Steps between C-alpha positions, in 0.01 A plus 500: 500500500706654228449871449726670242612851564804730478685747721420840363712709729755461768523770766753557779414696815747710704587206727599280210191285492366394162134516390393321184184612316355194323236469229305184442310371200193411712359585834649317799250343733448683823597179696846502345548866560406462872743210536785695346429805719499281808829346393659847434362638828639196691853517354535873421263692733695832517554519122131413436366765738718761348499409128138360459325635819400148579360448845471177705166334480297470810542159678 
């Protein structure tokens, strides 16, 4: 699935982590958002909890 978008802002927190705010030309399906959140939580759990307030889904 190709979804065009652009990075509208790049932020850096006090720890030197970068946060990118992206805008897309059409809505992203919830299945893709869930997969991306799961990937980020698996690989970057501390950053996600702090930056995005993500929580682990129940198993």
